[in-house]
C-alpha positions as CSV (number, residue, x, y, z in Angstrom):
1,M,-8.8,-4.3,-3.2
2,T,-5.4,-4.4,-4.9
3,F,-3.3,-1.6,-6.0
4,T,-0.2,-1.5,-8.2
5,V,2.7,0.5,-6.5
6,P,5.5,0.6,-9.0
7,D,8.1,2.1,-6.5
8,I,8.1,-0.7,-3.9
9,T,11.4,-2.5,-4.1
10,C,12.4,-3.8,-0.7
11,G,11.5,-4.8,2.8
12,H,11.6,-1.2,4.0
13,C,9.0,-0.2,1.4
14,K,6.8,-3.2,2.4
15,A,7.1,-2.2,6.1
16,A,6.4,1.5,5.4
17,I,3.2,0.7,3.4
18,E,2.0,-1.9,5.9
19,A,2.5,0.6,8.8
20,A,0.7,3.4,6.9
21,I,-2.3,1.2,6.1
22,A,-2.4,-0.1,9.7
23,Q,-2.3,3.5,11.1
24,A,-5.2,4.3,8.9
25,G,-7.2,1.4,10.3
26,G,-6.7,-1.3,7.7
27,N,-4.6,-4.3,6.9
28,A,-2.2,-4.5,3.9
29,T,-0.5,-7.4,2.2
30,V,2.5,-6.3,0.1
31,D,3.8,-8.5,-2.8
32,L,7.2,-7.2,-3.7
33,S,7.6,-9.4,-6.8
34,Q,4.3,-8.1,-8.3
35,K,4.7,-4.6,-6.9
36,S,1.2,-4.8,-5.5
37,V,-0.6,-4.0,-2.3
38,T,-3.8,-5.6,-1.2
39,V,-5.8,-3.7,1.4
40,D,-8.7,-4.8,3.6
41,G,-10.6,-2.7,6.0
42,L,-10.4,0.7,4.3
43,D,-12.3,2.4,1.4
44,R,-10.4,3.0,-1.8
45,D,-9.8,6.7,-1.2
46,R,-8.5,6.2,2.3
47,A,-6.2,3.3,1.2
48,V,-4.7,5.4,-1.7
49,Q,-4.1,8.3,0.6
50,A,-2.4,6.1,3.2
51,I,-0.1,4.7,0.5
52,R,0.7,8.2,-0.8
53,D,1.3,9.5,2.8
54,A,3.9,6.7,3.1
55,G,5.7,8.2,0.1
56,Y,4.6,5.9,-2.7
57,E,2.5,6.6,-5.8
58,V,-0.4,4.3,-6.7
59,G,-0.5,3.1,-10.3
60,A,-3.3,1.5,-12.2
61,A,-4.9,-1.5,-10.6
């Protein structure tokens, strides 16, 4: 599933989100130019919470 994350702007953002998703047990692919995160291996609620726990808000998908 893919989420829009308007606040991602740099490599640090990318790394923080990827680490948070990995810690939750999933895999994330972050596209900085599209400001999107594609997550595999987690259900929607858990993925959203992991992104929020990393300090980012999830926008409309």
